[in-house]
VMD Tcl script that draws the C-alpha trace (Angstrom):
set ca {
  {66.62 117.17 91.04}
  {64.26 116.98 94.02}
  {65.09 118.37 97.45}
  {64.22 114.93 98.80}
  {67.19 113.32 97.02}
  {69.51 116.07 98.24}
  {68.23 115.51 101.78}
  {68.89 111.79 101.45}
  {72.47 112.50 100.34}
  {73.05 114.83 103.30}
  {71.65 112.32 105.82}
  {73.57 109.39 104.37}
  {76.81 111.40 104.30}
  {76.32 112.35 107.95}
  {75.86 108.70 108.90}
  {78.95 107.55 107.01}
  {81.05 110.26 108.69}
  {79.76 109.29 112.16}
  {80.78 105.66 111.63}
  {84.47 106.61 112.05}
  {85.90 104.22 109.47}
  {89.44 105.46 110.11}
  {92.14 103.69 108.13}
  {95.59 104.12 109.70}
  {97.29 101.62 107.40}
  {97.06 98.61 109.69}
  {94.94 95.57 108.87}
  {93.03 96.02 112.13}
  {91.89 99.57 111.33}
  {89.27 100.87 108.91}
  {86.24 98.97 110.17}
  {84.60 99.75 106.83}
  {82.06 97.03 107.49}
  {80.18 99.71 109.46}
  {79.64 101.79 106.34}
  {79.09 98.71 104.18}
  {76.30 97.64 106.53}
  {74.69 101.10 106.41}
  {74.80 101.15 102.62}
  {73.46 97.61 102.43}
  {70.51 98.67 104.58}
  {70.03 101.87 102.55}
  {69.85 99.91 99.30}
  {67.91 97.02 100.80}
  {64.49 98.23 99.65}
  {65.51 98.14 95.98}
  {64.99 94.39 95.71}
  {68.42 94.05 94.12}
  {70.97 91.37 94.91}
  {73.58 92.91 97.22}
  {76.92 91.21 97.75}
  {79.23 92.01 100.65}
  {82.89 90.97 100.72}
  {85.14 90.92 103.77}
  {88.63 89.59 102.93}
  {89.93 90.81 106.29}
  {87.75 90.97 109.42}
  {86.01 94.34 109.51}
  {87.22 95.42 106.05}
  {83.90 95.12 104.23}
  {83.04 96.20 100.66}
  {79.59 96.20 99.05}
  {78.56 95.55 95.44}
  {75.07 96.24 94.06}
  {73.96 95.73 90.47}
  {71.08 96.65 88.17}
  {71.18 94.09 85.37}
  {71.36 95.53 81.87}
  {68.98 94.69 79.06}
  {71.85 93.96 76.64}
  {74.59 91.61 77.88}
  {76.94 93.00 75.23}
  {76.46 96.65 76.20}
  {79.22 98.43 78.17}
  {78.98 98.21 81.94}
  {79.23 101.31 84.15}
  {80.41 101.34 87.77}
  {79.87 104.08 90.33}
  {82.67 103.48 92.84}
  {83.24 105.23 96.15}
  {85.51 104.30 99.03}
  {84.18 104.13 102.57}
  {87.35 104.63 104.65}
  {88.85 107.92 105.86}
  {92.28 108.99 107.08}
  {93.13 109.65 110.76}
  {92.44 113.05 112.25}
  {93.99 115.36 114.84}
  {90.81 116.44 116.59}
  {92.47 119.38 118.37}
  {92.91 121.17 115.05}
  {89.21 121.17 114.18}
  {86.59 123.84 114.77}
  {83.86 121.18 115.12}
  {83.69 117.47 115.93}
  {85.39 115.71 112.97}
  {83.04 112.76 113.37}
  {79.91 114.72 114.25}
  {78.65 115.04 110.69}
  {77.07 118.35 111.66}
  {75.19 120.51 109.16}
  {76.43 124.05 109.82}
  {75.59 127.05 107.62}
  {74.81 124.88 104.62}
  {77.89 122.64 104.93}
  {78.32 119.08 106.22}
  {81.40 118.89 108.46}
  {83.49 115.84 109.15}
  {86.37 113.61 108.17}
  {85.60 112.20 104.75}
  {83.22 114.98 103.74}
  {85.35 115.64 100.65}
  {87.49 112.47 100.56}
  {85.28 110.88 99.48}
  {82.14 110.09 101.44}
  {80.34 112.96 99.69}
  {80.63 111.08 96.39}
  {80.05 107.65 97.93}
  {76.78 108.81 99.50}
  {75.55 110.74 96.45}
  {76.27 107.72 94.23}
  {74.23 105.51 96.56}
  {71.30 107.93 96.50}
  {71.36 108.15 92.70}
  {71.69 104.37 92.32}
  {68.82 103.73 94.74}
  {66.58 106.26 92.99}
  {67.23 104.66 89.61}
  {66.51 101.19 90.98}
  {63.31 102.22 92.78}
  {61.95 104.05 89.74}
  {62.37 101.02 87.48}
  {65.31 102.24 85.41}
  {66.75 99.51 83.19}
  {70.17 100.30 81.79}
  {71.40 98.91 78.49}
  {74.53 97.58 80.19}
  {74.92 96.58 83.84}
  {74.97 99.48 86.32}
  {77.13 98.69 89.35}
  {77.46 100.46 92.68}
  {80.71 99.59 94.43}
  {81.42 100.85 97.96}
  {85.00 99.77 98.59}
  {87.26 99.55 101.63}
  {90.91 100.47 102.10}
  {91.47 103.05 99.37}
  {93.41 105.29 101.75}
  {96.21 102.77 102.41}
  {96.80 101.10 99.08}
  {93.71 98.92 98.46}
  {95.09 95.59 99.67}
  {91.90 94.94 101.68}
  {89.64 96.53 99.08}
  {89.95 97.24 95.37}
  {93.15 95.27 94.76}
  {91.78 92.25 96.61}
  {88.54 92.45 94.63}
  {90.45 92.72 91.35}
  {92.56 89.68 92.26}
  {89.79 87.48 93.71}
  {86.35 88.74 92.62}
  {87.02 90.38 89.27}
  {83.71 89.41 87.69}
  {81.76 91.01 90.56}
  {83.20 94.47 89.88}
  {84.28 94.44 86.25}
  {83.06 97.42 84.25}
  {84.03 99.03 80.96}
  {83.52 102.51 82.43}
  {84.07 103.74 85.99}
  {83.23 106.98 87.77}
  {84.97 107.66 91.07}
  {86.93 110.43 92.82}
  {87.56 113.31 92.29}
  {86.62 116.03 89.80}
  {84.01 118.69 89.26}
  {85.74 121.88 90.40}
  {85.26 125.07 88.39}
  {88.18 127.16 87.14}
  {88.84 129.89 84.60}
  {86.36 132.60 83.59}
  {83.02 132.56 85.37}
  {81.02 133.06 82.18}
  {82.70 130.08 80.46}
  {84.15 127.95 83.25}
  {86.24 124.84 82.93}
  {85.12 121.84 84.98}
  {87.95 119.45 85.78}
  {87.59 115.70 85.18}
  {90.41 113.56 86.50}
  {91.40 111.18 83.71}
  {94.79 110.21 85.09}
  {96.98 110.19 88.16}
  {100.62 110.09 89.14}
  {102.18 106.81 90.13}
  {102.67 105.78 93.74}
  {106.04 104.32 94.72}
  {106.09 104.03 98.49}
  {109.43 102.89 99.87}
  {110.76 101.94 103.28}
  {114.41 102.90 103.72}
  {116.21 100.88 106.41}
  {119.41 102.34 107.83}
  {121.62 100.06 109.88}
  {124.15 100.96 112.57}
  {125.77 99.43 115.62}
  {123.95 99.22 118.97}
  {125.56 100.64 122.07}
  {124.97 102.45 125.33}
  {123.62 105.96 125.10}
  {126.13 107.18 127.71}
  {129.06 106.67 125.30}
  {128.00 108.22 121.97}
  {131.46 109.34 120.81}
  {132.35 107.70 117.45}
  {129.22 105.55 117.68}
  {127.57 104.21 114.53}
  {124.15 105.61 115.41}
  {121.54 104.57 112.83}
  {119.29 107.45 113.86}
  {121.93 110.07 113.05}
  {122.48 108.51 109.64}
  {118.73 108.40 109.14}
  {118.54 112.11 109.93}
  {121.09 112.80 107.20}
  {119.09 110.62 104.78}
  {115.90 112.55 105.54}
  {117.74 115.85 105.09}
  {119.12 114.87 101.69}
  {115.77 113.64 100.43}
  {114.15 116.85 101.65}
  {116.70 118.93 99.75}
  {116.59 116.87 96.54}
  {115.43 118.86 93.52}
  {114.57 116.65 90.54}
  {114.14 118.37 87.20}
  {110.62 119.27 86.04}
  {108.90 117.11 83.45}
  {105.73 118.08 81.60}
  {103.19 115.34 80.96}
  {100.67 115.42 78.12}
  {97.94 117.11 80.20}
  {100.08 119.87 81.73}
  {99.49 122.50 79.04}
  {95.73 121.96 79.26}
  {95.93 122.33 83.04}
  {97.79 125.64 82.80}
  {95.51 127.04 80.12}
  {92.39 126.37 82.20}
  {93.57 127.99 85.44}
  {92.58 131.50 84.38}
  {96.13 132.85 84.77}
  {97.76 135.76 82.96}
  {99.78 135.12 79.82}
  {103.02 135.95 81.67}
  {102.32 133.40 84.40}
  {101.37 130.76 81.84}
  {104.69 131.29 80.05}
  {106.57 130.75 83.31}
  {104.69 127.54 84.06}
  {105.18 126.13 80.57}
  {108.93 126.78 80.41}
  {110.99 123.92 81.93}
  {113.93 126.31 82.37}
  {111.93 128.85 84.37}
  {109.20 126.98 86.22}
  {111.32 126.06 89.27}
  {112.38 129.63 89.97}
  {108.78 130.79 89.53}
  {107.45 128.17 91.96}
  {110.18 129.02 94.49}
  {108.86 132.58 94.61}
  {105.18 131.58 94.66}
  {103.64 131.28 98.16}
  {102.17 127.96 99.24}
  {98.83 129.69 99.68}
  {98.88 130.52 95.96}
  {99.14 126.86 94.99}
  {102.88 126.24 94.58}
  {102.83 122.79 96.28}
  {100.18 121.53 93.87}
  {101.77 123.02 90.77}
  {105.13 121.59 91.80}
  {103.63 118.14 92.31}
  {102.03 118.28 88.86}
  {105.43 118.68 87.21}
  {107.92 116.86 89.41}
  {108.51 113.46 90.95}
  {108.00 114.12 94.66}
  {109.50 112.62 97.82}
  {108.02 113.01 101.30}
  {109.61 111.36 104.37}
  {106.56 110.79 106.54}
  {107.34 108.11 109.12}
  {110.30 106.98 111.20}
  {110.50 103.94 113.46}
  {112.84 101.36 114.89}
  {113.81 98.87 112.22}
  {113.87 96.05 114.73}
  {111.21 94.37 116.81}
  {112.04 96.33 119.99}
  {110.97 99.86 120.77}
  {113.56 102.60 120.72}
  {114.85 103.51 124.17}
  {116.48 106.62 125.61}
  {119.70 104.89 126.68}
  {120.23 102.55 123.69}
  {122.01 103.67 120.52}
  {119.73 102.28 117.78}
  {121.14 99.82 115.27}
  {118.26 99.99 112.76}
  {115.89 102.77 111.66}
  {113.08 102.63 109.09}
  {112.01 105.71 107.15}
  {108.72 105.66 105.26}
  {108.95 107.68 102.04}
  {105.92 108.62 99.95}
  {107.17 108.89 96.35}
  {104.83 110.01 93.55}
  {106.05 109.41 90.01}
  {105.29 111.02 86.67}
  {104.09 109.13 83.58}
  {106.85 106.96 82.15}
  {108.65 106.38 85.44}
  {108.99 102.94 87.01}
  {111.05 101.20 89.67}
  {114.36 101.83 87.90}
  {113.70 105.55 87.67}
  {112.73 105.68 91.35}
  {115.98 103.96 92.29}
  {117.93 106.42 90.13}
  {116.24 109.33 91.93}
  {117.17 107.86 95.33}
  {120.78 107.38 94.23}
  {120.93 110.98 93.04}
  {119.36 112.28 96.24}
  {121.42 110.26 98.72}
  {124.83 110.20 97.03}
  {127.35 108.32 99.20}
  {124.62 107.53 101.77}
  {122.77 105.33 99.27}
  {125.04 102.38 100.16}
  {123.96 102.73 103.81}
  {120.31 102.14 102.90}
  {118.27 99.01 102.22}
  {115.27 99.88 100.05}
  {112.01 97.95 100.46}
  {109.26 98.39 97.88}
  {105.88 98.93 99.60}
  {103.88 100.05 96.55}
  {104.98 100.41 92.96}
  {101.99 101.37 90.81}
  {102.84 103.46 87.73}
  {101.04 106.58 86.59}
  {97.90 105.89 84.56}
  {95.74 107.85 82.12}
  {92.38 107.03 80.51}
  {91.56 108.32 77.05}
  {88.80 110.88 76.58}
  {87.42 109.87 73.17}
  {84.73 107.76 74.83}
  {80.94 107.71 75.19}
  {81.41 108.26 78.93}
  {83.29 111.52 78.34}
  {80.56 112.66 75.96}
  {77.86 111.78 78.51}
  {79.71 113.74 81.20}
  {80.00 116.73 78.89}
  {76.28 116.79 78.15}
  {75.36 116.21 81.80}
  {77.57 119.03 83.06}
  {76.03 121.32 80.46}
  {72.55 120.84 81.93}
  {73.13 123.04 84.99}
  {76.08 124.92 83.43}
  {75.47 125.36 79.67}
  {78.67 127.30 79.07}
  {80.93 124.98 81.09}
  {83.69 123.05 79.36}
  {84.90 119.78 80.88}
  {88.67 119.50 80.84}
  {90.90 116.45 81.45}
  {93.30 116.58 84.38}
  {96.01 114.41 85.91}
  {95.85 114.35 89.70}
  {98.86 114.14 91.99}
  {97.33 111.65 94.45}
  {96.29 108.08 93.80}
  {92.84 106.53 93.72}
  {91.38 103.11 93.03}
  {91.10 104.21 89.38}
  {94.65 102.93 88.91}
  {93.54 99.35 89.59}
  {90.56 99.62 87.26}
  {92.85 101.01 84.54}
  {95.20 98.07 85.05}
  {92.16 95.85 84.48}
  {91.50 97.61 81.16}
  {88.66 99.95 82.15}
  {88.24 103.64 81.36}
  {88.04 105.41 84.71}
  {87.37 109.07 85.46}
  {87.30 111.05 88.69}
  {84.17 113.15 88.49}
  {81.63 115.06 90.51}
  {80.05 118.49 90.12}
  {80.62 121.17 92.71}
  {79.25 124.62 93.30}
  {81.00 127.34 91.27}
  {81.29 129.28 94.55}
  {83.55 126.59 96.04}
  {87.13 127.85 96.02}
  {89.42 125.23 94.48}
  {92.43 126.06 96.66}
  {90.37 125.97 99.84}
  {88.76 122.72 98.74}
  {92.16 121.17 98.11}
  {93.37 122.03 101.61}
  {90.47 120.10 103.10}
  {91.80 116.78 101.76}
  {93.38 115.06 104.78}
  {93.35 118.45 106.53}
  {91.52 120.22 109.34}
  {87.88 121.35 109.06}
  {86.95 119.09 106.17}
  {83.46 119.94 104.92}
  {81.26 120.08 101.83}
  {78.38 122.38 100.95}
  {74.86 121.08 100.34}
  {74.66 122.73 96.92}
  {77.63 120.64 95.75}
  {75.93 117.51 97.07}
  {72.80 118.43 95.09}
  {74.75 119.04 91.89}
  {76.78 115.84 92.20}
  {73.79 113.60 92.92}
  {72.12 115.08 89.86}
  {75.24 114.50 87.77}
  {75.24 110.75 88.45}
  {71.58 110.51 87.50}
  {72.10 112.46 84.27}
  {75.23 110.56 83.22}
  {73.67 107.15 83.81}
  {70.52 108.03 81.89}
  {72.55 109.55 79.06}
  {75.03 106.70 78.74}
  {72.80 103.73 79.50}
  {69.25 104.93 78.90}
}
mol new
graphics top color blue
foreach p $ca { graphics top sphere $p radius 0.5 }
foreach p [lrange $ca 0 end-1] q [lrange $ca 1 end] { graphics top cylinder $p $q radius 0.2 }
display resetview
């Protein structure tokens, strides 16, 4: 692939980072129209019909399409989201919205999640369009808003209201492409599935009163503290999904460690002794339903006040479920965790999307395998289930096969890369941008050429 295309990917990524499309979960945040406008301008010289959708003011998504030569051929979509999560700037070594190129790496919020892929997809799509490529089936570029907070202003809205504009048989999105295992025959992870997301708001009610007389008071905040403590201490049993053994076998671990990780009677004790820096949080999330109490607020319309005993507290809980678990299983977990406190809690469902997995016996998987082998002939793509959620879940609900892909430098440490998601000092190296832009070009030509 030419240095010119890599340079375009770097420059476009820098611009998307600098646009500060920060999604804090409110309808008024995000401002993804900034990035949609940039991408519309970037693709404007292709002569293609570009459609922009804005279901909520400022929450813009862009769809571009190269019409296929065969209306019956499978359609392929390259999908990247344009929003990023909030940032604590004091924890960064460089400006999180500077998009600076430092020692061969582009720094900034969204550099790995997932503006690197969104920009490289745009560069590949534009190059194909400008060079006269005609796919057998439609090739779609979809830059979507609101992935970071549940997709209500982005992918889910598009699926509900503009399905024909984005429908595709095959989808490539975030996030795969990391190397693992032996260097001479590495595994390259492709995310074919993801855990479910079951966000809940737990409302705890009490009795209001004056803060000067707390004795025997029914303080909702104290009860909420006990609820948070019990959820934090809850230890659900491990469950191994169909991709867990493959995951363990491709990590390059010793036989003894593999045996520990594949034994449901021993894995918890092993993970308890494994430091967080060695990957225990990720390995635990791969094999357990997880619960994270992340927000707390007054359950009423008024702000909490120093001298008022609160009568209502809301706790935001991020629950991630394993394949086969639904709303009933989530409720059973909460009952087990809270015990007698469960009756003090009103549970509101915020999101309830089950785990999803796409099959791998597809032409898209085969095209990915051949395309990865071009720069890495000995590499072996391997299917993985990720612990976060992406917009793939909505495409899978629509009936599409969706993979999280990419192709990163073999020198990129997987553990370090994982810590950059939603963390400090997020950055991506230029070599990975080059490899990933080339991957999209190779996959499209292989699958649709």
